[in-house]
C-alpha positions in Angstrom: 230.3 18.2 38.5 231.9 18.5 41.9 234.5 21.2 42.3 237.6 20.3 44.2 238.8 22.5 47.1 241.8 23.5 45.1 239.6 24.6 42.2 237.4 26.6 44.7 240.5 28.3 46.1 241.7 29.2 42.6 238.3 30.6 41.6 238.0 32.6 44.8 241.5 34.0 44.3 240.7 34.9 40.8 237.5 36.7 41.7 239.2 38.5 44.6 242.2 39.4 42.5 240.0 40.8 39.7 238.0 42.9 42.2 241.2 44.3 43.7 242.5 45.2 40.3 239.3 47.0 39.4 239.2 48.9 42.7 242.9 49.8 42.5 242.4 50.9 38.8 239.6 53.2 39.8 241.7 54.7 42.6 244.9 54.9 40.7 243.5 56.5 37.5 243.3 59.9 39.2 242.2 61.6 36.1 239.1 59.3 35.9 235.7 60.9 35.5 234.9 60.6 39.2 237.7 63.0 40.1 237.1 65.3 37.1 233.6 65.8 38.4 235.0 67.5 41.4 237.8 69.4 39.7 236.2 70.5 36.4 232.7 69.3 36.4 231.2 66.3 34.7 233.3 65.4 31.6 230.2 63.8 29.9 228.4 67.1 30.1 231.2 68.8 28.2 230.3 66.7 25.2 233.9 66.7 24.0 234.5 64.2 21.2 237.0 61.4 21.8 240.2 61.1 19.8 238.9 57.7 18.5 235.6 59.3 17.3 237.5 62.2 15.6 239.8 59.8 13.7 237.2 57.1 12.9 236.5 58.3 9.4 240.1 57.6 8.5 240.1 54.0 9.9 238.4 51.8 7.4 237.5 48.3 8.7 234.7 47.6 6.1 236.9 44.9 4.5 237.3 43.0 7.8 234.6 40.4 8.6 232.5 41.2 11.7 233.6 38.1 13.6 237.2 38.9 13.1 236.7 42.5 14.3 234.8 41.2 17.4 237.6 38.8 18.2 240.3 41.5 17.8 238.3 43.8 20.1 238.1 41.1 22.8 241.8 40.3 22.4 242.7 44.0 22.7 240.6 44.6 25.7 242.0 41.5 27.5 245.6 42.4 26.7 245.1 46.0 27.9 243.5 44.8 31.2 246.3 42.4 31.8 249.0 45.0 31.1 247.3 47.5 33.3 247.2 45.0 36.1 251.0 44.4 35.7 251.7 48.1 35.6 249.8 48.6 38.9 251.7 45.6 40.4 248.4 43.7 40.8 247.7 40.0 40.4 245.8 39.2 37.2 245.0 35.9 35.5 246.0 35.7 31.8 244.4 33.3 29.3 246.6 31.2 27.0 245.5 33.3 24.1 246.8 36.4 25.8 249.9 35.0 27.4 252.2 36.0 24.6 251.0 39.6 24.5 251.3 39.8 28.3 254.8 38.4 28.4 255.8 40.7 25.6 254.6 43.7 27.6 256.2 42.5 30.8 259.6 42.1 29.0 259.4 45.7 27.8 258.0 47.1 31.1 260.7 45.5 33.2 263.5 46.7 30.9 262.4 50.3 30.2 259.9 51.6 32.7 261.5 53.6 35.5 258.4 54.9 37.2 254.7 54.5 36.6 252.9 57.9 36.6 249.4 56.8 35.6 247.5 53.8 34.2 244.4 54.1 32.0 244.4 57.8 32.4 241.6 59.9 31.0 243.0 63.0 29.2 241.1 66.2 28.5 242.3 69.0 26.3 240.0 71.9 27.2 241.5 74.4 24.8 241.1 72.2 21.7 238.0 70.4 23.1 238.6 66.6 23.0 239.2 63.7 25.3 241.5 60.7 25.1 242.6 57.7 27.0 246.2 56.9 27.8 247.1 53.2 28.5 250.2 54.2 30.4 252.0 57.4 31.4 255.5 56.6 32.7 259.1 57.7 33.0 260.7 55.5 30.3 264.3 54.8 29.4 265.8 53.7 26.1 264.7 56.7 24.0 266.7 59.7 25.0 269.9 59.9 27.0 267.9 60.3 30.1 264.5 58.7 30.9 261.6 60.7 29.5 257.9 61.1 30.4 256.2 58.9 27.8 252.5 58.5 26.9 252.4 54.8 25.8 249.6 53.4 23.7 249.4 49.6 23.7 248.7 47.9 20.4 248.1 44.3 19.4 247.8 44.6 15.6 250.9 43.4 13.6 251.0 46.4 11.3 251.0 50.1 12.1 247.9 52.1 11.2 248.1 55.5 9.5 246.1 57.2 12.3 248.3 56.0 15.2 250.7 58.9 15.1 247.8 61.4 15.1 246.1 59.6 18.0 249.2 59.6 20.1 250.1 63.2 19.3 246.7 64.2 20.6 247.3 62.3 23.9 250.8 63.9 24.2 249.4 67.4 23.8 246.7 66.8 26.4 249.2 65.3 28.9 251.6 68.2 28.2 249.1 70.6 29.7 249.8 69.2 33.1 253.6 69.1 33.0 256.5 71.5 32.7 258.8 68.7 31.4 258.5 67.8 27.8 256.2 64.8 27.1 256.8 62.2 24.4 254.5 59.5 23.0 254.6 56.3 21.1 252.9 53.1 20.3 254.0 49.7 21.8 253.2 46.8 19.5 253.0 43.7 21.6 254.1 40.4 20.1 252.0 37.3 20.2 255.0 35.1 20.7 256.0 36.9 23.9 259.1 38.6 22.4 260.2 42.1 23.1 257.6 44.4 21.5 258.3 47.2 19.0 258.3 50.6 20.5 257.7 53.4 17.9 258.0 57.0 19.2 256.2 59.8 17.4 259.1 61.8 15.9 257.0 64.4 14.1 254.8 65.5 17.0 254.1 69.0 15.7 253.1 67.8 12.2 251.1 64.9 13.6 249.2 67.1 15.9 248.5 69.6 13.2 247.0 66.8 11.1 244.9 65.8 14.1 243.6 69.3 14.7 242.6 69.4 11.0 240.6 66.2 11.5 239.1 67.7 14.7 238.1 70.9 12.8 236.5 68.8 10.1 234.6 66.7 12.7 233.3 69.8 14.6 232.3 71.5 11.3 230.3 68.5 10.2 228.6 68.1 13.6 227.7 71.8 13.8 226.1 71.7 10.3 224.2 68.5 10.5 220.7 68.9 9.2 221.4 72.2 7.5 
C-alpha cells in the first residue's frame, strides 16, 4: 500500500520524537546507572535487591490470568513513558488506549507540579542495601501549606495495593539521603476517563519503612541461607 507524504511526515516525526525522548530521558535521569558507574561504581555489581523484588512475595497475582497481566504490564509501561515525556516537556505520541491515563496525569501535573527535579530516577540506599526507581521527583503543591519535595509513583490499577506504601516509603528514604529538606512520597492513581487522578500521600512514613525493612531483612536472610 502506497504511503502518502502526510503519513510519511507523521511517521518520521513520530520516530524522531521518540528518539529525542529516549536521549533526553537518559540525559535527564542523572541518577541513571551510567552516572552511578562514575560516582559509585557499577550498580549492577553491588547486587542490591530492588524494592519490587523485596516486596514480590507479598504481591499475589496467581489469580490473574496471564494474558490480563501481560496487557496490564504493557498499559503500565506505555502510560509511564507518556507521562515521563510530558514531565520532560517532550513530544510523545499517545495511543487511544492510553489517552485517558495521559490526560489524567497532565491534569494533575499542570495543577500541582511546581518544579520537576528528576524523571525516572534510579535510587540507591547504600546503608540499607536496596535500589528503587522513582517515576517523578518534583516540588509539588496541594499537600502542605508550601510546596514539598515529593517522590511520586504513577499507578494505573483502580484499587490500591497493600504493598504500595511500603514501596514508596523505601523510595522516600533513599531520596532523603540526598536532601536536607524533608521528602514526602505518594502514589498517583491515574484515571482511564482522563479525570483528575487520586493522589495518596504516605502519612505513616516511619511505620511503612519499618515494615519494608522487615521485608528486606527476611529477603536477605532467605537469600543468604539458600541451599543450607
